[in-house]
C-alpha positions, 0 to 999 in steps of 0.5 A: 851491231849491224844485222846478221846477213840473210844466209845466216838469219835465224829461221822461225823455230816451230814455236815461232810459228805456233805463236803467229797462228795463236791469236787467228785461232783465239779469233776462230774459236770465239768466233765459235763460242758467240755463235754458240751462245746466241744459238744456245739463246734462240729457237729453231723454226718450229720452236724446238731448241737450236744444236749448234754442234749439229749440222741441221742448225746450220742448214738453211733453203739455200744450203740444200742446193749447195748440198745438192750441187755437191752431191750430183751436179747441176740441173734444171726442169720446167717446175710443172714437169714434176710438180703439176700444181707449181707455177710454170716456171724454171726449176733446178740448182743453177743459180748457185755457183760451184766453188764451194759445193766442188769443195765440199765433194772434194772432201766428202772423198774422205769418207765423211757425209756430205753435210759434214763435210760441207760444216768442215770446208766452212770452218776451215775456210773461217780459219783461214779468214783470220790466219790471212787477215793476221798476216795482212795485219802484220801478224804483230800483236797490238792493241791495233791488230787485236781489236781488229781480230776481235771485230772480225770474230763478230763481223756484220752477217758473220754468222754465216762463215759458219753456215753451210754457204760459201762466204766463208770459202769466198771471203777467204779466196779474197783476202788470198786475192789481196795476199796476192797483191801485196806480195807482189804475185799476180799467180797468187792474186788471181788464185784467189780472185778464181776461187771468189768468181766460182764461190759466189757472184759477189766474189767477180768484183775481184775481177775489177779490182785486179783490172785495177791493181794496175795502178796501185800495184806490181810498183817495182815493174815498169807499166807495161808490165803492171798492165800486163799483171793486172790484165792476166790476174783479172782473165784468170780470176774471170775463168772461174766464171766461165768453169761455172758456165761451162759446168751448168752448160754440160749438164743443162745444155745451156750456156745461159742456165744461170741467167734463164733461171735468174730471170724466171723464178727470181725475177733477177736479171739486169741492172737495178737501181739501187737505192730502191733496192736498199729501200726494199731490203730495208723494209722486206718483212722478215718478222711477218713472213718467218716468224717462228712458232711457240713462244720466242726467247728475249734475243728471238723477239728483239732480232726478228727486225735486226736486218735494218739495224744491219743495213746502218751498219754495213754502211757504217762500216763502208763509209769508215774503211773510205773514210780511213784511207782518205785520211791517210793519203791526206796525211802524205801516206801512201796507201799499201797495195793490200790497202788499196785492195782492200777499200776498192772491195769492201766499196764493190761488195756493198755495192754489187747485191743492191745493182743485182737486186738481192733483197733476201740476201745482202746481210749474208753478201755483205758479210764478205767485206771483211777485207775491209779490216785491213784498214780498220787497223788503222783506226784509234782505239776510240773508234775501233771500241764503239765499232766492236760493241755495235758489232757485237750487239747486231751480231747477235740479232742477227745471228738469232734471225738466223738461228730462228729460220727468219734468214734463208 
C-alpha cells in the first residue's frame, strides 16, 4: 500500500511530541545529576561544602561581570580613580559580551532575582542544546544517537553549561545556526549566528562558517542565490558584534572600549602564535595559584592539574570530528550541510582561543565544540564508548576544579 498523500497524513500527536522531547530531557537531567554528584564530592575555595542547588556554587569571577551588566549595563573607568593602590589600567565590565546578561535581565523582569535568572537562562539553554542536538541527530533513538547524547551530558568543559556564564546560551545559538543551515533557512541560521556572536567572541566563528556555507548549503538554489544567502546570513550574524560595540559606546563613549580594556588590563590584543599559546595554557599553574583551603577530598586533590588532560581530550575530539568527516567523504558519502557546518565550527572553536590568547579560559570556550557531536553519531560504538568513558572522567576532574574555585 502506498503512503497517504501529505494532506491526509496523521499529524504528530501530543504523546509523539512528548516522546521526541524525552531523550533530550533525560540527557539534561543526567547532566545535572552527574554535576551535582561532582559538586558534592568537592569543596569550595574556602574549604566549605559546595551547595550545587544554590546560586553561589555556580558563580565565578566572570559571572560577577555578567551580573553587573544585567543589573546596570556597561561601565569603564581608570582603576586608580576608584582604587588608589590599584595599577593604572582600565577597569570595568566592557570585556564581556551582552547576549547572556541581556537575557538574564529579560528573565529578571518576571520578578526573579538576577542570580536565579542567570541560572534559569543557563539551564534553559542547556535543555535547548539537547533538544536541538536531538533534532540534528534525526530524533530517533538508536545506539549511536543514545551514546551521542550521553557524551553530550558529560561533554568536556560542560560544567560551564550550568554556571552563570554565556557558554550554554552561545552553544545553543551555534546549534540553532547549524539547524538553520540544515533546514535551508538562512533567517534561522542568521538569528542563531547573531546570538552566538553577541554572547561571546568565540561565537564569531559562525560568521566565517556562514560565509563558507555557499559551498555546502542552500543546494536547491542557484549559485548566485547561494552566495546571497550565505552573505546575508553572515552579515546578520556579524551584527551581533556591532550591537555589542554599540551598547558599549552608548555607556562609555568609546567604540574601542572592548579592545582598550583587553589590551590595558589583560594584555590580550592582536593575533597570537597558537602553538605558543597552547604551551602556555598547558603549563598554567592553576594548582599553585588557586589551591583551595583546608583538607581536600580525593577528587579535588587529583583534579588540580586536570586542565592538561582536558587539552589532550579537546585536541583528540577535534581530530575525531575531522577524521569522521574525511572518512565519510572518502567512502563516497556526501556530507550533509549540517555536518559541514558542525565540522567547520568545531575546528574554528578549538583554534580561536589560542589565536586570541586565552590561557585562563580556553577550557570553557572549548565547550562550544559540542556542535561536533553532530558528526560523532557516525562513529563506531567501539570509539563512542571509550570516548564516553574518557569524557566522564575528565568531566569529573574539571568539574571538581570548578567547584573548588580553582577555575575562574
